[in-house]
N, C-alpha and C positions, 0 to 999 in steps of 0.2 A: 392423517393420510396426506402424503405429499406426492405431487405429480413430477416424475422424473422426465426430463427432456431427452429425446433421442438425438444426440449429436455425435459426430465422429470423435475419435480419440485425438486426432490432430487439432481439432477445434477446441477440445477441452484443455489440451496442453498449451495451446496458444493463449487461451483466456487466463490460465494459471500463470503463465510466463509474464504476461502484461501486468496482472495484478501484483505479482511478486516484485517486478521491476519498479512499479510506482511506489509500492510500500517500502522497498529498499532505498529508493531515492529520497523519500520523505524522512526515513530514519537517518540517512546520512546528513540531511539538513538539520534535523533535530539534534543529533549528537555532535555536529561540527562546531568548530570554533572560528572566530575571525582570524584573518591573517595577521601575524604579529607585526608586520611592517606597515600595515594600514592604520589610519586613525580609528579609534573605537567607534562602533556603531552606536547611535543614540539608543537609549534604553527602550523607548517606545517602538522603534523599528525592529530592534532585536526581539522584543516580546511578540510582535506581530509575526515575524518570520517563524519563530519557534512555535507559536500557537497555531499558525496555519499548517506547519509540518505535522504537528501532533494531531490536528483535525484530519488531515489527509491520511495519516497512518491509521487512525481509528476507523475512518470510512473504508479503508482497504480491508481491515479486519471484519467489519460488518458486511461488506460486499462479499467477501470470501465465504462467510457463514451462509449468506443468502444463496449465493451461486452453488454452494455445495448441497444445500437442501433441494435445490431445483435440478440437481444432477448435471450441472454445467462444468463441474471440475472433475478431473480424473480421480479414481481411487488410488491413493498413494499408500503402498504397503511398506512397513519398516523392514 
């Protein structure tokens, strides 16, 4: 049994928008490449950047599942 929070639709859509923007930004960093005219990034820094982006993307996914269970995200119909 889960307890659903009573929040307005505007608040639910605001939370979803922020969650999606953070997830999308982390995905862009994860999928992005270095600029071709810049010197290559050292491997350690490259892996740190990509690993952090992957961690943030995964945390967005888990936060979305948690917030949905609590009723803080809107019901999106297809």
